[in-house]
C-alpha positions, 0 to 999 in steps of 0.5 A: 289315711294321709300320705305321710301316715301311709309312708310311715306304716310302709316303713314299719312293714319293711322293718318287720319284714327285714326282722323276719327275713333275718330269722329265716336266713338264720334258719336256712344257714342252720339247716344247710348241709355241707355237701350242698344237697337240696334240703330244708335250707333251700326252702328256708332260703327262698322264703327268706328272700321272698320276705326280704323282697316284700320288705324292700318293696314296702321300703321303696313304697315308703320312699316314693310316697314320702317323695310325693308328699314332700315334693322332693326326694326324701334325703334332706335330713338324717332320718330320711338319708339314713332310712334311704341308706338302709333301703339301698343296702337291702337293694344291694344285698338282693342284687348280690344274692342273685349274682352269687346265691350266697344265703349267709349274706342275709344273716348279716346284711339284714341286721345291718339294715335293721340297725341303720333304720332303727338309728334313723328312727331316733331322729325327727321325721317331720316334714319341714321346708328345705333350706335354700342350699338344699333346693337343688336337683343336684342335691338329690343326684348327689345324695342318692348316688352317694348312698347307693355307692356306700350301700354296695360298699357295705355289702363288701363289709358284710362279706368281709365280716362273714369271712372273719367270723369263720376264719377267726378261731374264738378259742385262740387268743390273737389280735384278730380275735380282739379286733373282731370282738371290738367290731361286734361290740360297736354293733351293740353300741348302736343298739345302745344308742337306740335304747338310750333315745327311747328311754329318755324320750319315754320319761319325757326328759327335756333341758333348754339351753342358750349358747353361742354358735360358731358365728358368735350368734346366740342360739337355743337348744333342747337336750333330750338326755341329761347334759354331760357336755355343754354347748359353747358359753351355755346358759341353762334355762330349765330347773331341776335338771342335770348341769353339764359337766364339761363345756365344749367349744363352738365347733363341737355339737355338745348335744350330739356328743352327749348322745354318743356318751349315753349310747356308749354307757348303755351299749356297754352295759348291754354288752357286759350283760350279754357276756355275763349271761352267755358266759362267752364272747359274741364272736364265740356265739356267732362263729358256729353259724358260719362254718358252712360258708365258702371263704373263696366265694365270700372273698370274691363277693367282697372284692366285686362289691368294691369294684362296683361300689367304688365308681358309684361312690366316686360319682355321688360323694365327690363329682356330683357333690362338688357340682352341688357345692358350686351351686349351693355355696359358690365353690367346688371344695371347701374342706368342710368336715363332711367333704374331708371324710368323703375324701378320706373314704374315697382314698381308703377304697382306692388304697383297697383296690391298689393293695388287692390288685398290686400287692395281692391282699386277698382273704383275711387282709381284704376282709379286714380292709372291707370292714374298716372301710365300712367303719369309716363310712359309719364314722362319717354318718354318725360322728361327723354328722352329729358331733362336728359342726359344719356346712352339712350340720343341717342334715343332723336335725 
């Protein structure tokens, strides 16, 4: 077995372990007693943690073996970065778990990691030579540190989501209930993305185009989904396939926008089917599972996660990123879309800490801020990387 095959198998083992761990954490929560007495929940929780740690060790082994095979850190494209991001979320969860012994975190943290790894699996996992701008040790330092910071901040969103799932009454109509359901709907859209990619790959759909890029040069591109949006000044080369409905300007990656469109359609269909079959909202289905969690402890976990994650993110996404940018492109800052959204993310969490420390925004307000903050991180990961053309577009391959 080659090293790259072993690496792929280890990632598969990690995915299965996280899936099993999620089910075990669910069993631990369902079996827990409100008086905190020792029960089957403790056994379920310990077993869930052991399985999660096994999955993390397999995930870490994947990362190391791929690093050895490539000769550099596996963080140079969307597949590699996103799988690393999922790994760091699990690492952050394990760290926070040992600090607070809060079993409920696993019920959300592991599914988040599963969705992110599933999302990563939709991108090519081939081992390609690095472009010149990526041949730097500062890239490794920048990306790994930024991913670590984002993963710790993700735990704050996990705690915030649990807080809101318990504190929002699904039976009472309110703005909070509406927006909480919207957050859960977004999670279903991610599942829609995975299914859309699997579906069209399964039928072997391909459509070749030429187009004019932002540098006025002619390029070729292959769509793996029916083209709803066309690239700038495109020419369709494949017969008997769907012609784009709308042509997009060169600054927009129409292929990736098409992917977002089909993900939205399929995800929405899944959401509607779930609602029709269950005859209630997703919030109503999840609300009973979190009734035994401690809201004050969740609030503290969310706050502490931001306190830890914010300085790590600052180093990785801003300081080390600017050093790498100077080395790669000869300038520290260039208002590239990825740079702008990294700054927006940093400003948001700075505002979070200000509102928490100076204005007393605790509890539900703090939880909503944590969830919105992670939504900004995901927007940067998904939309900015895939749709908006920029110097970081190499990573969207």
